[in-house]
C-alpha positions as CSV (number, residue, x, y, z in Angstrom):
1,X,2.9,-145.8,104.0
2,X,0.8,-147.2,101.1
3,X,4.0,-147.8,99.2
4,X,5.4,-149.8,102.1
5,X,2.2,-151.8,102.3
6,X,2.5,-152.6,98.6
7,X,6.1,-153.7,99.2
8,X,4.9,-155.9,102.0
9,X,2.4,-157.5,99.7
10,X,5.1,-158.0,97.1
11,X,7.4,-159.7,99.6
12,X,4.6,-161.9,100.9
13,X,3.8,-163.1,97.4
14,X,7.5,-163.7,96.7
15,X,7.8,-165.7,99.9
16,X,4.9,-167.9,99.0
17,X,6.3,-168.4,95.5
18,X,9.7,-169.5,96.8
19,X,8.1,-171.8,99.4
20,X,6.1,-173.4,96.6
21,X,9.4,-174.1,94.8
22,X,10.8,-175.6,98.0
23,X,7.8,-177.9,98.3
24,X,7.9,-179.1,94.7
25,X,11.7,-179.8,94.9
26,X,11.3,-181.6,98.2
27,X,8.4,-183.7,96.8
28,X,10.5,-184.6,93.7
29,X,13.4,-185.7,95.8
30,X,11.1,-187.8,98.1
31,X,9.7,-189.6,95.0
32,X,13.1,-190.4,93.3
33,X,12.4,-194.2,93.6
34,X,8.6,-194.1,93.1
35,X,7.7,-196.2,90.0
36,X,5.9,-194.2,87.3
37,X,6.5,-190.8,89.1
38,X,7.0,-187.9,86.8
39,X,8.9,-185.0,88.2
40,X,7.0,-181.8,88.8
41,X,8.0,-178.2,88.2
42,X,6.6,-174.9,89.5
43,X,6.9,-171.9,87.2
44,X,7.3,-168.4,88.6
45,X,5.5,-165.7,86.7
46,X,6.4,-161.9,86.9
47,X,3.3,-159.8,87.5
48,X,2.7,-156.4,86.0
49,X,5.2,-154.0,87.7
50,X,4.5,-151.1,90.0
51,X,2.5,-149.0,90.3
52,X,0.0,-151.6,89.3
53,X,0.7,-154.8,91.3
54,X,4.1,-156.2,90.5
55,X,5.8,-159.1,92.1
56,X,5.8,-162.8,91.4
57,X,3.1,-165.5,91.3
58,X,3.0,-169.3,90.7
59,X,0.5,-171.6,89.2
60,X,-0.1,-175.2,90.2
61,X,2.8,-177.6,89.8
62,X,2.8,-179.4,86.5
63,X,4.4,-182.7,85.6
64,X,7.1,-183.1,83.0
65,X,6.0,-185.9,80.7
66,X,5.8,-186.9,77.1
67,X,2.5,-188.3,75.9
68,X,4.1,-189.8,72.7
69,X,6.7,-191.6,74.8
70,X,3.9,-192.9,77.2
71,X,2.1,-194.3,74.1
72,X,5.3,-196.1,73.0
73,X,5.7,-197.5,76.6
74,X,2.2,-198.9,76.5
75,X,2.7,-200.5,73.1
76,X,5.9,-202.1,74.4
77,X,4.2,-203.3,77.5
78,X,1.6,-205.1,75.4
79,X,4.3,-206.7,73.3
80,X,6.3,-207.8,76.4
81,X,3.2,-209.1,78.1
82,X,2.5,-211.3,75.0
83,X,6.0,-212.6,74.6
84,X,6.5,-213.3,78.3
85,X,3.2,-215.1,78.6
86,X,3.9,-217.3,75.5
87,X,7.5,-218.0,76.6
88,X,6.5,-219.2,80.1
89,X,3.4,-221.1,78.8
90,X,5.4,-223.0,76.2
91,X,8.0,-224.0,78.8
92,X,5.2,-225.3,80.9
93,X,3.7,-227.1,77.9
94,X,7.0,-228.6,77.0
95,X,7.5,-230.0,80.4
96,X,4.0,-231.5,80.3
97,X,4.5,-233.2,76.9
98,X,8.1,-234.3,77.7
99,X,6.9,-235.8,81.0
100,X,9.3,-237.5,83.5
101,X,11.2,-240.7,83.0
102,X,11.6,-242.3,79.5
103,X,10.6,-240.2,76.5
104,X,7.9,-241.4,74.1
105,X,10.4,-242.2,71.4
106,X,12.4,-244.2,73.9
107,X,9.3,-246.1,75.0
108,X,8.4,-246.7,71.3
109,X,11.9,-248.0,70.7
110,X,11.6,-250.2,73.7
111,X,8.4,-251.9,72.5
112,X,10.0,-252.8,69.1
113,X,13.2,-253.8,70.9
114,X,11.3,-256.2,73.1
115,X,9.4,-257.6,70.1
116,X,12.7,-258.1,68.3
117,X,14.1,-260.0,71.2
118,X,11.0,-262.2,71.5
119,X,11.2,-263.0,67.8
120,X,14.4,-265.0,68.4
121,X,12.6,-267.4,70.7
122,X,8.9,-266.8,70.1
123,X,7.8,-269.6,72.5
124,X,9.4,-268.0,75.5
125,X,6.5,-266.6,77.6
126,X,8.9,-264.4,79.7
127,X,10.0,-262.6,76.5
128,X,6.4,-262.2,75.4
129,X,5.5,-260.8,78.8
130,X,8.4,-258.3,78.6
131,X,7.1,-257.1,75.2
132,X,3.6,-256.7,76.6
133,X,5.0,-254.8,79.6
134,X,6.8,-252.4,77.2
135,X,3.6,-251.9,75.3
136,X,1.7,-251.2,78.5
137,X,4.4,-248.7,79.5
138,X,4.0,-246.9,76.2
139,X,0.2,-246.8,76.6
140,X,0.7,-245.4,80.1
141,X,3.2,-242.8,78.8
142,X,0.8,-241.6,76.1
143,X,-2.2,-241.5,78.5
144,X,-0.2,-239.5,81.0
145,X,0.9,-237.0,78.5
146,X,-2.6,-236.6,77.2
147,X,-3.8,-235.9,80.7
148,X,-0.9,-233.5,81.4
149,X,-1.6,-231.6,78.1
150,X,-5.3,-231.2,79.0
151,X,-4.3,-230.1,82.5
152,X,-1.9,-227.5,81.3
153,X,-4.4,-226.2,78.7
154,X,-6.9,-225.8,81.6
155,X,-4.2,-223.9,83.5
156,X,-3.8,-221.6,80.6
157,X,-7.6,-221.1,80.6
158,X,-7.4,-220.3,84.3
159,X,-4.8,-217.7,83.6
160,X,-7.1,-216.1,81.0
161,X,-9.9,-215.9,83.5
162,X,-7.6,-214.3,86.2
163,X,-6.3,-211.8,83.6
164,X,-9.8,-210.8,82.7
165,X,-10.6,-210.0,86.4
166,X,-7.4,-208.0,86.7
167,X,-8.1,-206.1,83.5
168,X,-11.6,-205.3,84.7
169,X,-10.2,-203.8,87.9
170,X,-7.7,-201.7,86.1
171,X,-10.3,-200.4,83.6
172,X,-12.5,-199.3,86.5
173,X,-9.5,-197.6,88.2
174,X,-8.7,-195.8,84.9
175,X,-12.3,-194.5,84.6
176,X,-12.3,-193.4,88.2
177,X,-9.0,-191.5,87.7
178,X,-10.5,-189.8,84.6
179,X,-13.4,-188.7,86.8
180,X,-11.1,-187.4,89.5
181,X,-9.1,-185.4,86.9
182,X,-12.2,-183.6,85.8
183,X,-12.5,-182.1,89.3
184,X,-8.8,-181.4,89.7
185,X,-5.9,-181.6,87.3
186,X,-3.5,-183.3,89.7
187,X,-0.1,-184.5,88.4
188,X,-0.2,-187.5,90.8
189,X,-3.5,-188.6,89.3
190,X,-2.0,-188.3,85.8
191,X,0.9,-190.5,86.8
192,X,-1.5,-193.0,88.3
193,X,-3.6,-193.0,85.1
194,X,-0.5,-193.6,82.9
195,X,0.5,-196.5,85.2
196,X,-3.0,-198.1,85.1
197,X,-3.0,-197.8,81.3
198,X,0.4,-199.3,81.0
199,X,-0.6,-202.3,83.2
200,X,-3.8,-202.7,81.3
201,X,-1.9,-202.7,78.0
202,X,0.4,-205.4,79.4
203,X,-2.6,-207.6,80.0
204,X,-4.9,-207.0,77.0
205,X,-2.9,-205.0,74.5
206,X,-4.9,-202.3,72.9
207,X,-4.1,-198.6,72.8
208,X,-4.9,-195.5,74.8
209,X,-5.2,-191.9,73.8
210,X,-5.9,-188.6,75.6
211,X,-8.6,-186.6,73.8
212,X,-8.9,-182.8,73.8
213,X,-11.2,-183.0,76.8
214,X,-8.3,-184.4,78.8
215,X,-10.0,-187.8,79.2
216,X,-8.2,-191.0,78.4
217,X,-9.9,-193.6,76.1
218,X,-8.7,-197.2,75.9
219,X,-9.5,-199.3,72.9
220,X,-8.7,-202.9,72.1
221,X,-7.6,-204.3,68.8
222,X,-10.7,-204.7,66.7
223,X,-12.2,-201.5,68.0
224,X,-13.9,-202.7,71.3
225,X,-13.9,-199.7,73.7
226,X,-12.8,-200.7,77.2
227,X,-12.6,-197.3,78.8
228,X,-14.4,-194.2,77.5
229,X,-13.7,-191.3,79.8
230,X,-15.5,-192.0,83.1
231,X,-17.2,-195.1,81.8
232,X,-15.5,-198.5,82.0
233,X,-16.6,-201.8,80.4
234,X,-15.9,-205.2,81.9
235,X,-13.6,-207.9,80.6
236,X,-15.4,-211.2,81.2
237,X,-14.2,-214.7,80.6
238,X,-17.3,-216.8,79.9
239,X,-17.3,-220.6,79.2
240,X,-17.8,-221.5,75.6
241,X,-20.3,-224.4,75.5
242,X,-18.5,-226.0,72.5
243,X,-14.9,-225.9,73.7
244,X,-15.6,-225.7,77.4
245,X,-12.8,-223.1,77.6
246,X,-13.2,-219.4,78.3
247,X,-14.0,-216.9,75.6
248,X,-13.2,-213.2,76.2
249,X,-16.0,-210.7,76.0
250,X,-16.2,-207.0,76.5
251,X,-19.4,-206.3,78.5
252,X,-20.8,-202.8,78.6
253,X,-24.3,-202.8,80.2
254,X,-26.3,-205.3,78.2
255,X,-24.0,-205.2,75.2
256,X,-21.5,-208.1,74.8
257,X,-18.7,-208.4,72.2
258,X,-16.6,-211.4,71.8
259,X,-12.9,-210.3,71.3
260,X,-11.2,-213.6,71.8
261,X,-9.9,-213.7,68.2
262,X,-9.0,-210.0,68.2
263,X,-6.5,-209.9,71.0
264,X,-3.0,-209.6,69.5
265,X,-0.9,-208.3,72.3
266,X,-0.7,-208.6,76.1
267,X,-0.6,-211.5,78.5
268,X,-4.2,-212.6,77.7
269,X,-3.3,-213.0,74.0
270,X,-0.3,-215.1,75.0
271,X,-2.3,-217.4,77.2
272,X,-4.9,-217.8,74.5
273,X,-2.2,-218.6,71.9
274,X,-0.7,-221.2,74.3
275,X,-4.1,-222.8,75.0
276,X,-5.8,-222.7,71.5
277,X,-2.8,-223.0,69.2
278,X,0.3,-224.5,70.8
279,X,-1.6,-226.6,73.4
280,X,-4.2,-227.7,70.9
281,X,-1.5,-228.6,68.3
282,X,0.3,-230.7,71.0
283,X,-2.9,-232.5,71.9
284,X,-3.8,-233.1,68.3
285,X,-0.3,-234.4,67.5
286,X,-0.4,-236.8,70.5
287,X,-3.8,-238.0,69.4
288,X,-2.5,-238.6,65.9
289,X,0.5,-240.5,67.2
290,X,-1.8,-242.7,69.3
291,X,-4.1,-243.3,66.4
292,X,-1.2,-244.1,64.0
293,X,0.3,-246.5,66.5
294,X,-2.9,-248.4,67.2
295,X,-4.0,-248.6,63.6
296,X,-0.7,-249.8,62.2
297,X,0.1,-252.2,64.9
298,X,-3.4,-253.7,65.0
299,X,-3.4,-254.2,61.3
300,X,-0.3,-256.4,61.6
301,X,-1.2,-258.0,64.9
302,X,-4.7,-259.1,63.8
303,X,-3.3,-260.6,60.6
304,X,-1.0,-262.9,62.6
305,X,-1.4,-265.6,65.3
306,X,-0.6,-266.3,68.9
307,X,0.7,-269.7,70.1
308,X,-2.8,-271.1,69.8
309,X,-2.9,-270.4,66.1
310,X,-5.8,-267.9,66.4
311,X,-5.7,-264.7,64.3
312,X,-7.9,-261.6,64.3
313,X,-6.8,-260.3,67.7
314,X,-5.9,-256.6,68.2
315,X,-3.0,-255.5,70.4
316,X,-4.7,-252.2,71.2
317,X,-8.4,-251.7,71.8
318,X,-9.8,-250.2,68.5
319,X,-10.2,-246.4,68.7
320,X,-13.4,-244.5,67.8
321,X,-11.3,-241.8,65.9
322,X,-8.3,-239.6,66.0
323,X,-9.8,-237.1,68.4
324,X,-9.2,-238.2,72.0
325,X,-7.1,-241.2,70.9
326,X,-4.2,-240.5,73.2
327,X,-6.5,-240.5,76.3
328,X,-8.5,-243.6,75.1
329,X,-5.5,-245.8,74.1
330,X,-5.5,-249.1,75.9
331,X,-4.0,-252.6,75.5
332,X,-6.6,-255.2,74.4
333,X,-7.5,-256.8,77.7
334,X,-7.6,-260.3,76.2
335,X,-4.0,-260.1,74.9
336,X,-2.8,-258.2,78.0
337,X,-4.0,-261.0,80.2
338,X,-2.3,-263.8,78.3
339,X,1.2,-263.3,76.6
340,X,0.6,-266.5,74.6
341,X,-2.0,-264.5,72.6
342,X,0.6,-262.0,71.4
343,X,0.6,-262.6,67.7
344,X,4.2,-263.3,66.9
345,X,3.6,-266.2,64.4
346,X,2.4,-266.0,60.8
347,X,-1.2,-267.3,60.1
348,X,-1.1,-271.2,60.0
349,X,2.7,-271.2,60.4
350,X,2.8,-272.9,63.8
351,X,3.5,-271.6,67.3
352,X,7.3,-271.4,66.8
353,X,7.1,-269.1,63.8
354,X,8.2,-265.5,64.1
355,X,6.8,-264.0,60.9
356,X,4.3,-261.9,62.9
357,X,7.0,-260.6,65.2
358,X,9.2,-259.6,62.3
359,X,6.3,-257.8,60.6
360,X,5.7,-255.9,63.8
361,X,9.3,-255.0,64.3
362,X,9.4,-253.7,60.7
363,X,7.0,-251.0,61.7
364,X,9.7,-249.3,63.7
365,X,11.4,-247.9,60.6
366,X,8.2,-247.5,58.5
367,X,6.8,-244.1,57.7
368,X,3.4,-244.7,59.1
369,X,2.9,-241.6,61.2
370,X,2.0,-238.0,60.4
371,X,0.3,-238.9,57.2
372,X,2.9,-241.4,56.1
373,X,5.8,-238.9,56.3
374,X,7.4,-239.9,59.6
375,X,8.2,-243.0,61.7
376,X,6.5,-243.4,65.0
377,X,9.7,-242.6,66.8
378,X,10.4,-239.5,64.7
379,X,6.8,-238.3,65.2
380,X,7.2,-238.6,69.0
381,X,10.5,-236.6,68.8
382,X,8.8,-233.9,66.7
383,X,6.0,-233.5,69.2
384,X,8.4,-232.2,71.8
385,X,10.8,-230.5,69.4
386,X,8.1,-228.3,67.9
387,X,7.1,-227.0,71.3
388,X,10.7,-226.6,72.3
389,X,11.5,-224.6,69.2
390,X,8.5,-222.4,69.8
391,X,9.5,-221.9,73.5
392,X,13.0,-220.9,72.4
393,X,11.6,-218.4,69.8
394,X,9.3,-216.9,72.4
395,X,12.2,-216.6,74.9
396,X,14.1,-214.6,72.3
397,X,11.1,-212.4,71.6
398,X,10.8,-211.8,75.4
399,X,14.4,-210.8,75.6
400,X,14.0,-208.4,72.7
401,X,10.8,-206.9,74.2
402,X,12.4,-206.6,77.6
403,X,15.4,-204.7,76.1
404,X,13.0,-202.4,74.3
405,X,11.0,-201.8,77.4
406,X,14.2,-201.1,79.4
407,X,15.4,-198.7,76.7
408,X,12.0,-196.8,76.8
409,X,12.2,-196.7,80.6
410,X,15.6,-195.1,80.4
411,X,14.4,-192.6,77.8
412,X,11.4,-191.8,80.0
413,X,13.7,-191.3,83.0
414,X,15.7,-188.8,81.1
415,X,12.5,-186.8,80.4
416,X,10.4,-187.3,83.5
417,X,12.7,-188.9,86.0
418,X,14.0,-187.2,89.1
419,X,17.7,-186.0,89.2
420,X,18.6,-185.7,92.9
421,X,21.5,-183.3,92.1
422,X,19.2,-181.0,90.1
423,X,16.5,-181.1,92.8
424,X,19.0,-180.4,95.6
425,X,20.3,-177.4,93.6
426,X,16.6,-176.2,93.1
427,X,16.0,-176.7,96.8
428,X,19.0,-174.6,97.7
429,X,18.1,-171.9,95.2
430,X,14.5,-171.6,96.5
431,X,15.6,-171.7,100.1
432,X,18.0,-168.9,99.6
433,X,15.4,-166.9,97.7
434,X,12.9,-167.6,100.5
435,X,15.4,-166.4,103.1
436,X,15.9,-163.2,101.0
437,X,12.2,-162.7,100.9
438,X,11.9,-163.2,104.6
439,X,14.6,-160.5,105.2
440,X,12.8,-158.2,102.7
441,X,9.4,-158.7,104.5
442,X,11.1,-158.2,107.9
443,X,12.7,-155.0,106.7
444,X,9.5,-153.6,105.3
445,X,7.7,-154.6,108.5
446,X,10.3,-152.9,110.6
447,X,10.0,-149.7,108.6
448,X,6.2,-149.7,108.9
449,X,6.6,-150.2,112.7
450,X,9.0,-147.2,112.9
451,X,6.5,-145.0,111.0
452,X,3.6,-146.1,113.1
453,X,5.5,-145.6,116.3
454,X,6.5,-142.1,115.2
455,X,3.0,-141.0,114.6
């Protein structure tokens, strides 16, 4: 009877093992469309044979995953986060600088065109008014673009702040998952940790590693530690008193580390680039254009005379400097209020003279912008083209990084993804084995019953 009892134990262990296989295959099939899920496998182990114990046993299900591939996916996520953020941000910046309606180069050309028309009949007040209206439209166009550029840079700054909050939450989740894995090595928790690390890399770049203790560490470029096992630092965006934009700091307790200049990958690095490099360059170029326009035109205008013979008047209010020139540009209120004071005549030449007008019109083709290398119109075109070229390049980078990410996802799926046909085959195999074990246990139980009844 003792042998039959041993067989009953063997059958029971076999039945439990096959049911574990059924559970794992069913779970895999149920998660076929779950993002980041790694298929699991249960291994059956033969125990020492009779007369010792014998039979089969199983351990906990383990996930099929490749840590090296996971690292490559995180790196790719950081690159894609950067290129996508830069691409979208530069498109937004391009729209802000380009504006709606006439372009800046068209408005500049219109001013010189109106001045040229007025030079033919310099005593016609209507033509003088039309020239001033064109100049007023140009000033408005420059002012609006300066405001739009500042607004979009502030939007990029807001995106940096939002990304910092998201990164802090992901870092905290990653640390919590590390803590949970210390208590139980759960494949689902490992999947969640990989997903959190990938999303974190997409935002802040950096790299993650799993140390021999099984804990994941996440480190940013430059060496700042964001997650150290069960401890997570915070990503904080604090206002810089000099620029009034956010700087990015890693805060761990009372320790603070400025990492603004260290971020090289991830969405946050893209927003910082758009704000501090591309956006700043656009604002500076616009200021330089406004300064070159006001300085060159005022020099000619003040040297010539209106219909009253008076010289020394500026067409634009003098600017304090290049910085902020685009927002500060204004028509001189005295000239703007009276078209007869538009200096179209040469000094002492009489009201009907057009020497001043011809001198102003000559500025159209003069290289007086961008340090004497470009005309005003060309500088206005360059302002938009530089951003457009950067946006196109970023779009190409985004397409390349997307293709790489998709390729790695396909590779990951081939390693860790669920194959329904394979899981259905496993399910059928384990079910058949379970049925066999059930018959085996039933037979042994029947034999035991017969023996007991015969006693």
